[in-house]
C-alpha positions as CSV (number, residue, x, y, z in Angstrom):
1,X,60.0,375.1,147.2
2,X,62.2,372.2,146.1
3,X,61.1,369.4,143.9
4,X,63.0,366.1,143.9
5,X,62.7,363.5,141.2
6,X,64.6,361.2,138.9
7,X,64.6,360.6,135.2
8,X,66.5,358.8,132.4
9,X,66.5,362.0,130.3
10,X,67.1,365.2,132.3
11,X,66.8,367.7,129.5
12,X,63.5,366.3,128.2
13,X,62.0,366.2,131.7
14,X,63.0,369.8,132.5
15,X,61.4,371.0,129.3
16,X,58.2,369.0,130.1
17,X,58.1,370.6,133.5
18,X,58.8,374.1,132.1
19,X,55.9,373.7,129.6
20,X,53.6,372.5,132.4
21,X,53.2,369.1,130.8
22,X,54.0,367.2,134.0
23,X,50.8,367.2,136.1
24,X,51.3,367.4,139.8
25,X,53.7,369.3,142.0
26,X,55.5,371.5,139.5
27,X,52.6,372.3,137.2
28,X,51.2,374.8,139.8
29,X,54.6,376.2,140.6
30,X,55.9,377.6,137.4
31,X,58.4,378.8,136.4
32,X,60.8,376.1,137.5
33,X,64.6,376.2,137.5
34,X,67.1,373.3,137.8
35,X,69.5,373.9,140.7
36,X,71.0,370.5,141.3
37,X,71.4,367.2,139.5
38,X,73.4,364.1,140.0
39,X,74.1,361.1,137.8
40,X,73.7,357.5,139.0
41,X,74.8,354.2,137.5
42,X,71.4,352.6,137.9
43,X,67.8,353.6,138.2
44,X,67.6,351.9,141.6
45,X,70.4,354.1,142.9
46,X,68.6,357.2,141.6
47,X,65.3,356.2,143.1
48,X,67.0,355.5,146.5
49,X,68.7,358.9,146.4
50,X,65.4,360.6,145.5
51,X,63.6,358.9,148.4
52,X,66.4,359.9,150.8
53,X,66.5,363.5,149.7
54,X,62.7,363.9,149.8
55,X,62.9,363.1,153.6
56,X,65.5,365.8,154.3
57,X,64.8,369.2,155.8
58,X,65.0,372.3,153.7
59,X,68.3,373.3,155.4
60,X,69.8,369.9,154.5
61,X,68.6,370.2,150.9
62,X,70.1,373.7,150.7
63,X,73.4,372.3,152.0
64,X,73.3,369.7,149.2
65,X,72.7,372.4,146.6
66,X,75.8,374.3,147.9
67,X,77.8,371.1,148.0
68,X,78.4,371.7,151.8
69,X,79.0,368.1,152.9
70,X,80.2,369.2,156.3
71,X,76.8,370.9,157.0
72,X,74.9,367.9,155.7
73,X,76.9,365.7,158.1
74,X,76.3,368.1,160.9
75,X,72.5,368.3,160.2
76,X,72.4,364.5,160.0
77,X,74.1,364.1,163.4
78,X,71.7,366.7,164.9
79,X,68.7,364.8,163.7
80,X,70.1,361.5,165.0
81,X,70.8,363.1,168.4
82,X,67.3,364.6,168.6
83,X,64.9,362.1,167.1
84,X,61.8,364.0,168.3
85,X,62.9,367.1,166.3
86,X,61.0,367.6,163.1
87,X,63.0,367.3,159.9
88,X,60.7,369.7,158.1
């Protein structure tokens, strides 16, 4: 599964998750591995991106991990053209 979050200190947060110190989603899914991160200028931008990505399908998240912007665009158009389709 994929966990999406934001932090001011990535290294510290990853270590807290790895040690199981963060109660919630990741504490029951150890071990964890960082597979994607992105820097933002402001906390607001980071939080907006987190909220957006949390709403994405697994396929779209995997395209982001690969850096496949063409696939992300294709999946976005697919969802827009078929609003009754579940985004997973």
